C-alpha positions in Angstrom: 0.0 0.0 0.0 1.3 3.3 -1.1 0.9 6.6 0.7 2.0 10.0 -0.7 2.8 12.8 1.8 2.3 16.4 1.0 3.8 19.4 2.9 6.2 17.0 4.4 9.2 18.3 6.3 12.3 16.4 7.5 10.8 15.8 11.0 7.7 14.3 9.4 9.7 11.9 7.2 11.9 10.8 10.1 9.0 10.2 12.4 6.8 8.4 9.9 9.6 6.2 8.6 10.5 5.1 12.1 6.9 4.2 12.9 6.3 2.6 9.5 8.7 -0.1 10.4 5.8 -1.7 12.2 3.4 -1.2 9.3 5.3 -1.8 6.1 3.6 0.7 3.9 5.3 2.3 0.9 5.8 6.0 1.8 6.7 8.9 -0.6 7.3 12.4 0.7 7.0 15.7 -1.0 7.5 19.2 0.4 4.9 20.8 -1.9 1.3 21.7 -0.8 -1.5 19.6 -2.1 -4.0 21.4 -4.3 -5.8 20.7 -7.7 -2.6 21.5 -9.6 -0.2 19.3 -7.6 -2.6 16.4 -7.2 -1.1 14.5 -10.1 2.1 14.0 -8.0 0.1 11.4 -6.1 -0.3 9.2 -9.2 -0.2 5.5 -8.3 -0.9 6.1 -4.6 -3.6 4.4 -2.5 -3.9 7.4 -0.2 -2.5 10.8 0.4 -1.4 12.3 3.7 -1.8 16.1 4.2 -1.3 18.9 6.7 -3.0 22.1 7.7 -2.2 24.3 4.6 -3.1 21.7 2.0 -6.2 22.6 0.1 -8.7 19.8 -0.1 -11.4 21.7 -2.0 -13.7 20.2 -4.6 -11.3 20.6 -7.5 -8.5 18.9 -5.6 -10.7 16.1 -4.4 -12.0 15.6 -7.9 -8.4 15.3 -9.2 -7.6 12.7 -6.5 -10.8 10.7 -7.2 -9.8 10.7 -10.9 -6.6 8.8 -9.8 -8.7 6.3 -7.8 -7.5 7.7 -4.5 -10.3 7.2 -2.0 -8.5 7.9 1.3 -7.1 11.2 2.6 -5.2 11.1 5.9 -5.0 14.3 7.8 -2.1 14.4 10.1 -3.8 17.1 12.2 -7.0 17.6 14.2 -8.5 20.6 12.3 -10.3 20.0 9.0 -11.4 23.5 7.9 -9.4 22.9 4.7 -11.6 20.1 3.6 -14.7 20.3 1.5 -16.6 17.5 3.3 -19.6 17.6 1.0 -17.4 17.1 -2.1 -15.5 14.3 -0.3 -18.8 12.5 0.5 -20.1 12.9 -3.1 -16.8 11.6 -4.5 -16.6 8.6 -2.1 -13.4 9.8 -0.5 -12.9 9.0 3.2 -11.2 11.6 5.3 -9.5 10.5 8.5 -7.8 12.8 11.0 -5.8 12.7 14.2 -8.2 14.1 16.7 -5.9 14.4 19.7 -2.1 14.1 19.3 -0.7 16.2 22.1 -3.2 18.7 23.5 -0.9 19.5 26.4 1.9 20.5 24.1 -0.3 23.1 22.2 -1.7 24.4 25.5 1.8 24.7 26.9 2.9 26.7 23.9 0.0 29.1 24.4 1.1 29.6 28.0 4.7 30.2 26.7 3.4 33.0 24.5 1.6 34.5 27.5 4.7 34.4 29.7 7.0 35.7 27.0 4.7 38.6 26.2 3.9 39.5 29.8 7.4 39.4 31.1 9.0 40.6 27.9 11.4 37.7 27.8 12.5 38.3 24.2 13.5 41.9 24.9 15.1 41.0 28.2 17.2 38.2 26.5 18.3 40.6 23.8 19.4 43.2 26.3 21.4 40.8 28.4 23.2 39.5 25.3 24.3 43.1 24.7 25.3 43.4 28.4 22.4 45.8 29.0 21.0 44.9 32.4 18.5 47.8 32.7 15.0 46.7 33.8 13.3 49.8 32.4 10.3 48.8 30.2 10.3 45.2 31.4 7.5 45.4 33.9 4.8 42.7 33.7 1.8 41.7 35.8 1.0 38.7 38.0 -0.9 35.9 36.4 -2.2 34.9 39.9 -5.7 36.2 40.2 -5.8 37.4 36.6 -9.1 36.8 34.7 -8.4 34.5 31.7 -10.9 33.7 29.0 -10.8 30.5 27.0 -12.8 30.2 23.8 -13.2 26.5 23.1 -12.7 23.8 25.7 -12.0 20.7 23.7 -8.9 18.7 24.6 -6.5 21.5 24.0 -8.7 24.2 25.6 -9.3 22.0 28.6 -5.5 21.4 29.0 -5.0 25.1 28.8 -7.7 25.7 31.5 -6.0 23.3 33.9 -2.6 25.0 33.4 -4.1 28.5 34.1 -5.9 27.2 37.1 -2.5 26.1 38.4 -1.3 29.6 38.1 -4.1 30.8 40.3 -6.0 32.5 37.5 -9.8 33.0 37.4 -10.7 31.0 34.4 -13.8 31.8 32.3 -14.7 29.7 29.3 -17.1 29.7 26.3 -18.1 26.6 24.5 -21.4 25.2 23.1 -20.7 22.0 25.1 -19.5 22.9 28.7 -17.1 20.4 30.3 -18.4 19.2 33.6 -15.0 18.1 34.7 -13.7 21.7 34.2 -16.6 23.1 36.0 -15.7 20.9 39.0 -12.2 22.3 38.9 -13.5 25.9 39.1 -13.8 27.0 35.4 -16.8 29.3 35.0 -18.7 29.1 31.7 -20.2 32.3 30.4 -21.4 33.8 27.1 -18.9 34.7 24.5 -19.6 38.5 24.8 -19.3 38.2 28.6 -16.0 36.5 28.2 -14.8 39.3 25.9 -15.8 41.9 28.4 -14.4 40.2 31.5 -11.0 38.6 30.6 -7.7 40.3 30.6 -6.1 37.4 28.7 -8.1 35.6 25.9 -6.8 32.4 24.4 -8.5 30.8 21.4 -8.8 27.0 21.2 -11.9 26.5 19.1 -12.0 25.0 15.6 -12.3 27.1 12.5 -15.9 26.6 11.2 -18.2 29.1 9.5 -19.6 30.1 13.0 -16.1 31.0 14.3 -14.6 32.6 11.3 -13.3 36.0 12.4 -14.8 35.5 15.9 -12.3 38.1 16.9 -13.5 41.1 14.8 -13.8 44.8 15.3 -17.0 44.5 17.4 -15.5 41.8 19.7 -12.3 43.8 20.1 -14.3 46.8 21.2 -15.9 44.8 24.0 -12.5 43.8 25.5 -10.7 45.6 28.4 -8.1 48.1 27.3 -4.8 46.4 27.0 -6.2 42.9 26.6 -3.8 40.1 25.7 -4.9 37.9 22.8 -3.5 34.5 22.1 -4.2 32.3 19.1 -2.7 28.8 18.7 -5.7 27.3 16.9 -6.4 28.6 13.3 -5.6 32.0 11.8 -9.0 32.5 10.4 -10.4 33.0 13.9 -8.9 36.5 13.8 -9.7 39.5 11.6 -6.0 40.6 11.4 -6.5 44.1 10.0 -9.0 44.8 12.8 -6.5 43.6 15.4 -3.9 45.8 13.9 -6.1 48.9 14.3 -6.7 48.0 17.9 -3.0 47.4 18.5 -2.4 50.9 17.3 -4.8 52.4 19.8 -3.5 50.2 22.7 -6.9 48.4 23.0 -5.0 45.2 22.3 -2.0 45.4 24.6 -0.4 42.1 23.7 -0.8 39.7 20.8 0.6 36.2 20.6 0.1 34.2 17.5 1.2 30.7 16.4 -1.2 30.8 13.4 -2.0 33.4 10.7 -4.9 33.5 8.3 -2.7 33.8 5.2 0.1 31.6 6.5 -0.1 29.1 3.6 2.6 30.7 1.6 4.8 31.7 4.6 4.9 29.2 7.4 6.9 26.0 7.3 9.3 27.5 4.7 12.6 29.4 4.9 11.7 32.8 3.4 14.7 34.6 4.8 16.2 35.3 1.4 13.0 36.6 -0.1 11.2 40.0 0.2 8.1 39.6 2.3 5.1 40.3 0.1 2.3 40.1 2.7 1.9 43.7 3.9 -0.5 42.7 6.7 2.0 40.3 8.2 4.8 42.8 7.7 2.8 45.3 9.7 2.3 42.8 12.5 6.1 42.4 12.8 6.6 46.1 13.5 4.8 46.0 16.9 7.0 45.4 19.9 4.1 43.8 21.8 3.4 41.2 19.2 5.0 37.7 19.3 4.6 35.3 16.4 5.8 31.7 16.0 5.4 29.8 12.8 2.7 27.2 13.6 5.0 25.2 15.9 2.7 24.7 18.9 2.2 21.1 17.9 5.9 20.3 17.4 6.9 18.1 20.3 8.4 14.6 20.2 5.2 13.2 21.8 3.0 14.9 19.2 5.0 13.7 16.2 4.9 10.1 17.5 1.2 10.2 18.2 0.5 11.8 14.8 2.5 9.1 13.0 1.0 6.2 15.0 -2.6 7.4 14.7 -2.2 8.2 11.0 -0.7 4.9 10.0 -3.2 3.0 12.1 -6.0 4.9 10.4 -4.5 3.8 7.1 -4.2 0.2 8.2 -7.8 0.0 9.4 -9.3 1.7 6.4 -7.3 -0.3 3.9 -8.6 -3.4 5.6 -12.2 -2.2 5.2 -12.7 -1.1 8.7 -13.8 2.3 10.1 -10.8 3.7 11.8 -13.0 5.7 14.2 -11.4 9.0 13.2 -13.3 9.8 10.1 -14.6 13.3 9.6 -18.2 13.9 10.5 -20.4 14.4 7.4 
């Protein structure tokens, strides 16, 4: 059985080849994104394996179906890049990795909070220049701070538990409240109440039509002046030009991003020798109170192992005519 990987990096290949010793599939790896134009690269494959910035729209899925490929393996939890209706119509099964290392992503979100609050990047740069001045490095205590969490799935729940450990007052919004979190002291409130109340807001919800640009001009206007906004979920949750306007006024006091709405042509690549063409992203980089990482929150040893193991097990079960249990909902 032959699986073609798109958007594959060195760490993907190393991880999957190690785990594949127990499965014996034929694996082929390509660094290019999957879309309708690149789909012919998968010729002869039984399945393709893709990541967050591969475009599984109707045109791409049709191109895959024309090559008799009926299985797409997502090595991620999110599936906003998939046209599920087209997949169903074409008879293509989409299987994902629903939970690979939720604690790792949650910990990265906390890392962004700590780095922004205590200005760790600026402090490190100063010390390297033997500048030990503390001017401009003042932060605030997390203990007792009201923290809002939008989305309390596995990652959001892990984030809630960490922030409770800091002694924060944790508020959450989710259409399906988690009773275990409530027992720990998390208070579920409406989305607008959360925007109004929280000094730190961290996004952990999936990108679906209902959450697209959930952080927009109206929502930002509800937030306390100087709010800290963290996004380690999907870039499309945030209306970036609106956030930039509120950064300029100080309404948004801190912004930590591991994802960006137009990241597809930027993240996971070395663009250091090229002129940055994205003016919105370039503007974000000018703010001293903005910290951006390149979609690395998932990147832990444990996550890579779990992604590889779950993905190849999904393939094994589906190839053998069984439902792997991780198919996308229709």
